PyMOL Python script that loads the backbone (N, CA, C, O; Angstrom):
from pymol import cmd

cmd.read_pdbstr("""\
ATOM      1  N   MET A   1      12.484  15.480  -4.117  1.00  0.00           N
ATOM      2  CA  MET A   1      11.183  15.344  -4.794  1.00  0.00           C
ATOM      3  C   MET A   1      10.999  13.898  -5.280  1.00  0.00           C
ATOM      4  O   MET A   1       9.957  13.278  -5.066  1.00  0.00           O
ATOM      5  N   LYS A   2      12.036  13.389  -5.935  1.00  0.00           N
ATOM      6  CA  LYS A   2      11.909  12.021  -6.454  1.00  0.00           C
ATOM      7  C   LYS A   2      11.724  11.037  -5.274  1.00  0.00           C
ATOM      8  O   LYS A   2      10.915  10.112  -5.340  1.00  0.00           O
ATOM      9  N   GLY A   3      12.473  11.260  -4.232  1.00  0.00           N
ATOM     10  CA  GLY A   3      12.381  10.372  -3.066  1.00  0.00           C
ATOM     11  C   GLY A   3      10.980  10.418  -2.471  1.00  0.00           C
ATOM     12  O   GLY A   3      10.422   9.386  -2.098  1.00  0.00           O
ATOM     13  N   GLU A   4      10.425  11.602  -2.386  1.00  0.00           N
ATOM     14  CA  GLU A   4       9.084  11.717  -1.786  1.00  0.00           C
ATOM     15  C   GLU A   4       8.063  10.980  -2.654  1.00  0.00           C
ATOM     16  O   GLU A   4       7.165  10.307  -2.147  1.00  0.00           O
ATOM     17  N   LYS A   5       8.220  11.121  -3.962  1.00  0.00           N
ATOM     18  CA  LYS A   5       7.242  10.474  -4.860  1.00  0.00           C
ATOM     19  C   LYS A   5       7.366   8.948  -4.703  1.00  0.00           C
ATOM     20  O   LYS A   5       6.359   8.243  -4.645  1.00  0.00           O
ATOM     21  N   GLU A   6       8.567   8.464  -4.637  1.00  0.00           N
ATOM     22  CA  GLU A   6       8.758   7.011  -4.504  1.00  0.00           C
ATOM     23  C   GLU A   6       8.187   6.552  -3.149  1.00  0.00           C
ATOM     24  O   GLU A   6       7.576   5.489  -3.045  1.00  0.00           O
ATOM     25  N   ARG A   7       8.396   7.355  -2.152  1.00  0.00           N
ATOM     26  CA  ARG A   7       7.906   6.989  -0.814  1.00  0.00           C
ATOM     27  C   ARG A   7       6.370   6.923  -0.839  1.00  0.00           C
ATOM     28  O   ARG A   7       5.771   6.017  -0.260  1.00  0.00           O
ATOM     29  N   LYS A   8       5.759   7.874  -1.501  1.00  0.00           N
ATOM     30  CA  LYS A   8       4.288   7.897  -1.573  1.00  0.00           C
ATOM     31  C   LYS A   8       3.810   6.657  -2.328  1.00  0.00           C
ATOM     32  O   LYS A   8       2.829   6.022  -1.941  1.00  0.00           O
ATOM     33  N   ASN A   9       4.504   6.328  -3.391  1.00  0.00           N
ATOM     34  CA  ASN A   9       4.101   5.169  -4.199  1.00  0.00           C
ATOM     35  C   ASN A   9       4.218   3.915  -3.344  1.00  0.00           C
ATOM     36  O   ASN A   9       3.336   3.057  -3.373  1.00  0.00           O
ATOM     37  N   ASP A  10       5.292   3.807  -2.592  1.00  0.00           N
ATOM     38  CA  ASP A  10       5.496   2.630  -1.746  1.00  0.00           C
ATOM     39  C   ASP A  10       4.370   2.560  -0.712  1.00  0.00           C
ATOM     40  O   ASP A  10       3.839   1.486  -0.430  1.00  0.00           O
ATOM     41  N   ASN A  11       4.020   3.702  -0.163  1.00  0.00           N
ATOM     42  CA  ASN A  11       2.963   3.732   0.849  1.00  0.00           C
ATOM     43  C   ASN A  11       1.652   3.281   0.229  1.00  0.00           C
ATOM     44  O   ASN A  11       0.894   2.527   0.839  1.00  0.00           O
ATOM     45  N   LYS A  12       1.386   3.748  -0.993  1.00  0.00           N
ATOM     46  CA  LYS A  12       0.123   3.390  -1.656  1.00  0.00           C
ATOM     47  C   LYS A  12       0.113   1.882  -1.917  1.00  0.00           C
ATOM     48  O   LYS A  12      -0.894   1.214  -1.680  1.00  0.00           O
ATOM     49  N   LYS A  13       1.224   1.355  -2.399  1.00  0.00           N
ATOM     50  CA  LYS A  13       1.283  -0.086  -2.703  1.00  0.00           C
ATOM     51  C   LYS A  13       1.145  -0.872  -1.396  1.00  0.00           C
ATOM     52  O   LYS A  13       0.459  -1.893  -1.354  1.00  0.00           O
ATOM     53  N   ARG A  14       1.782  -0.407  -0.354  1.00  0.00           N
ATOM     54  CA  ARG A  14       1.739  -1.120   0.921  1.00  0.00           C
ATOM     55  C   ARG A  14       0.297  -1.085   1.456  1.00  0.00           C
ATOM     56  O   ARG A  14      -0.214  -2.089   1.951  1.00  0.00           O
ATOM     57  N   LYS A  15      -0.331   0.053   1.350  1.00  0.00           N
ATOM     58  CA  LYS A  15      -1.704   0.192   1.856  1.00  0.00           C
ATOM     59  C   LYS A  15      -2.625  -0.744   1.068  1.00  0.00           C
ATOM     60  O   LYS A  15      -3.486  -1.410   1.643  1.00  0.00           O
ATOM     61  N   LYS A  16      -2.437  -0.786  -0.234  1.00  0.00           N
ATOM     62  CA  LYS A  16      -3.300  -1.626  -1.072  1.00  0.00           C
ATOM     63  C   LYS A  16      -3.082  -3.090  -0.697  1.00  0.00           C
ATOM     64  O   LYS A  16      -4.040  -3.857  -0.605  1.00  0.00           O
ATOM     65  N   LYS A  17      -1.841  -3.475  -0.483  1.00  0.00           N
ATOM     66  CA  LYS A  17      -1.545  -4.860  -0.145  1.00  0.00           C
ATOM     67  C   LYS A  17      -2.163  -5.192   1.223  1.00  0.00           C
ATOM     68  O   LYS A  17      -2.723  -6.272   1.415  1.00  0.00           O
ATOM     69  N   LYS A  18      -2.056  -4.272   2.141  1.00  0.00           N
ATOM     70  CA  LYS A  18      -2.605  -4.498   3.488  1.00  0.00           C
ATOM     71  C   LYS A  18      -4.123  -4.644   3.394  1.00  0.00           C
ATOM     72  O   LYS A  18      -4.715  -5.508   4.041  1.00  0.00           O
ATOM     73  N   LYS A  19      -4.737  -3.803   2.593  1.00  0.00           N
ATOM     74  CA  LYS A  19      -6.199  -3.837   2.459  1.00  0.00           C
ATOM     75  C   LYS A  19      -6.611  -5.184   1.855  1.00  0.00           C
ATOM     76  O   LYS A  19      -7.594  -5.790   2.283  1.00  0.00           O
ATOM     77  N   LYS A  20      -5.861  -5.637   0.871  1.00  0.00           N
ATOM     78  CA  LYS A  20      -6.206  -6.899   0.216  1.00  0.00           C
ATOM     79  C   LYS A  20      -6.085  -8.039   1.230  1.00  0.00           C
ATOM     80  O   LYS A  20      -6.922  -8.941   1.259  1.00  0.00           O
ATOM     81  N   LYS A  21      -5.062  -7.995   2.040  1.00  0.00           N
ATOM     82  CA  LYS A  21      -4.856  -9.051   3.037  1.00  0.00           C
ATOM     83  C   LYS A  21      -6.021  -9.035   4.033  1.00  0.00           C
ATOM     84  O   LYS A  21      -6.537 -10.084   4.420  1.00  0.00           O
ATOM     85  N   LYS A  22      -6.416  -7.851   4.431  1.00  0.00           N
ATOM     86  CA  LYS A  22      -7.520  -7.732   5.396  1.00  0.00           C
ATOM     87  C   LYS A  22      -8.802  -8.273   4.767  1.00  0.00           C
ATOM     88  O   LYS A  22      -9.579  -8.971   5.419  1.00  0.00           O
ATOM     89  N   LYS A  23      -9.010  -7.949   3.513  1.00  0.00           N
ATOM     90  CA  LYS A  23     -10.236  -8.397   2.832  1.00  0.00           C
ATOM     91  C   LYS A  23     -10.241  -9.922   2.767  1.00  0.00           C
ATOM     92  O   LYS A  23     -11.271 -10.556   2.997  1.00  0.00           O
ATOM     93  N   LYS A  24      -9.098 -10.501   2.458  1.00  0.00           N
ATOM     94  CA  LYS A  24      -9.021 -11.959   2.350  1.00  0.00           C
ATOM     95  C   LYS A  24      -9.318 -12.577   3.722  1.00  0.00           C
ATOM     96  O   LYS A  24      -9.991 -13.601   3.827  1.00  0.00           O
ATOM     97  N   ASN A  25      -8.810 -11.943   4.741  1.00  0.00           N
ATOM     98  CA  ASN A  25      -9.023 -12.449   6.097  1.00  0.00           C
ATOM     99  C   ASN A  25     -10.505 -12.370   6.435  1.00  0.00           C
ATOM    100  O   ASN A  25     -11.076 -13.279   7.037  1.00  0.00           O
ATOM    101  N   TRP A  26     -11.106 -11.269   6.033  1.00  0.00           N
ATOM    102  CA  TRP A  26     -12.526 -11.082   6.324  1.00  0.00           C
ATOM    103  C   TRP A  26     -13.358 -12.132   5.597  1.00  0.00           C
ATOM    104  O   TRP A  26     -14.311 -12.693   6.138  1.00  0.00           O
ATOM    105  N   ALA A  27     -12.963 -12.374   4.350  1.00  0.00           N
ATOM    106  CA  ALA A  27     -13.719 -13.342   3.548  1.00  0.00           C
ATOM    107  C   ALA A  27     -13.509 -14.700   4.178  1.00  0.00           C
ATOM    108  O   ALA A  27     -14.043 -15.696   3.690  1.00  0.00           O
TER     109      ALA A  27
END
""", "prot")
cmd.dss("prot")
cmd.show_as("cartoon", "prot")
cmd.util.cbc("prot")
cmd.orient("prot")
């Protein structure tokens, strides 16, 4: 359970970082 939660958090952080990078590229 703890591992899954950490994995989800990592995925969310990674997705947010990727989105920010894409936005910067777009700008």
